[in-house]
C-alpha positions as CSV (number, residue, x, y, z in Angstrom):
1,M,19.5,15.1,-19.5
2,L,17.3,18.2,-19.6
3,T,16.9,18.8,-15.9
4,R,14.6,21.8,-16.5
5,Y,11.9,19.6,-17.9
6,V,12.4,16.9,-15.3
7,F,12.1,19.6,-12.6
8,Q,8.9,20.9,-14.1
9,A,7.4,17.4,-14.3
10,L,8.3,16.6,-10.7
11,K,6.8,19.8,-9.5
12,E,3.6,19.2,-11.4
13,L,3.3,15.7,-10.1
14,N,4.3,16.5,-6.5
15,P,3.3,20.2,-5.9
16,D,3.6,20.2,-2.2
17,H,7.4,19.5,-1.9
18,P,10.1,22.1,-1.4
19,K,12.4,23.0,-4.3
20,L,15.4,21.4,-2.6
21,A,13.5,18.0,-2.7
22,Y,13.2,18.2,-6.5
23,E,16.8,19.2,-6.9
24,H,17.9,16.3,-4.6
25,V,15.9,13.7,-6.7
26,I,17.4,15.0,-9.9
27,A,20.9,14.9,-8.5
28,L,20.4,11.3,-7.4
29,F,19.0,10.4,-10.8
30,I,22.0,11.9,-12.6
31,Q,24.4,10.2,-10.3
32,N,22.7,6.9,-10.8
33,L,23.0,7.3,-14.6
34,A,26.7,8.2,-14.3
35,D,27.4,5.0,-12.4
36,Q,25.8,2.7,-15.0
37,T,27.1,1.3,-18.2
38,L,25.4,2.4,-21.5
39,D,23.9,-1.0,-22.0
40,S,22.4,-0.9,-18.5
41,I,21.0,2.6,-19.0
42,N,19.4,1.6,-22.3
43,K,17.7,-1.5,-20.7
44,D,16.4,0.6,-17.9
45,K,15.0,3.2,-20.3
46,S,13.4,0.5,-22.4
47,N,11.7,-1.0,-19.4
48,L,10.4,2.4,-18.2
49,F,9.0,3.2,-21.6
50,K,7.2,-0.2,-21.7
51,K,5.7,0.4,-18.3
52,W,4.7,3.9,-19.3
53,I,3.0,2.8,-22.5
54,S,1.1,0.0,-20.8
55,C,-0.1,2.5,-18.1
56,K,-1.2,5.0,-20.7
57,L,-3.1,2.3,-22.7
58,Y,-5.2,1.3,-19.8
59,Q,-6.2,4.8,-18.7
């Protein structure tokens, strides 16, 4: 995962939080991915993309 880009996106979307908060969220996300199977990760990503696309279409 490219944490640099995730960090930048989190900071843009939530500008009022301290740097430690962004780092903590990224660490939790990475740990969650490490605990999942590849099939589970792919299903989660697919669902996220479907939700993202439907949100973008309605804006």
